[in-house]
C-alpha positions, -999 to 999 in steps of 0.1 A, spaced: -532 785 159 -513 801 187 -529 779 214 -521 748 194 -484 757 193 -484 767 229 -500 734 239 -474 714 220 -447 735 236 -461 727 271 -463 689 263 -427 690 250 -415 707 282 -433 681 303 -420 652 283 -384 665 287 -389 671 324 -400 634 328 -435 638 340 -450 623 308 -421 600 302 -429 578 333 -461 562 318 -442 555 286 -415 538 307 -441 517 324 -457 507 291 -423 497 277 -416 477 308 -450 459 305 -444 451 268 -409 438 276 -423 416 304 -450 402 282 -425 394 255 -403 376 280 -433 356 292 -442 347 256 -405 337 249 -404 315 280 -436 297 269 -422 292 234 -390 278 248 -410 254 270 -430 241 240 -398 237 220 -383 216 248 -414 194 248 -413 189 211 -376 180 212 -383 154 239 -410 139 217 -387 138 187 -359 123 208 -382 95 218 -400 87 186 -372 92 160 -352 61 171 -383 41 173 -394 51 138 -359 43 126 -360 8 140 -394 3 124 -382 15 91 -351 -8 92 -368 -40 105 -404 -35 95 -435 -42 115 -429 -80 116 -440 -103 144 -416 -102 174 -404 -138 168 -390 -129 133 -374 -97 145 -356 -113 175 -341 -139 153 -326 -113 130 -289 -107 141 -290 -72 127 -317 -63 152 -295 -71 182 -265 -53 166 -286 -22 160 -301 -24 195 -267 -27 212 -252 1 192 -282 23 200 -280 16 237 -242 23 237 -247 55 218 -275 65 242 -253 60 272 -224 79 255 -246 109 247 -261 108 282 -226 108 298 -215 137 276 -245 158 285 -241 151 322 -204 160 321 -212 193 304 -239 201 330 -213 195 358 -188 218 341 -214 246 337 -225 243 374 
């Protein structure tokens, strides 16, 4: 039993002195770096999904409003042109707001 206690005492002294702490610091650094890499990959995927949603959501909304009719009947509908014009104007407005915020941040 005495050797077991002495061995633990030796390890404790080495840990306090820093010789055993270095591999632990390296392991913590490795885990932190791998978590950062995983977070960056998740952020990249989230951006891709947001772009897909930003593209397909307005399209799905237009289809829900006007149906999957032949183009001739959709173009004759005055509500179609109003919705299209409002969508284009709002798109330009959002684009201008985002661009101005990027210039402020830079």
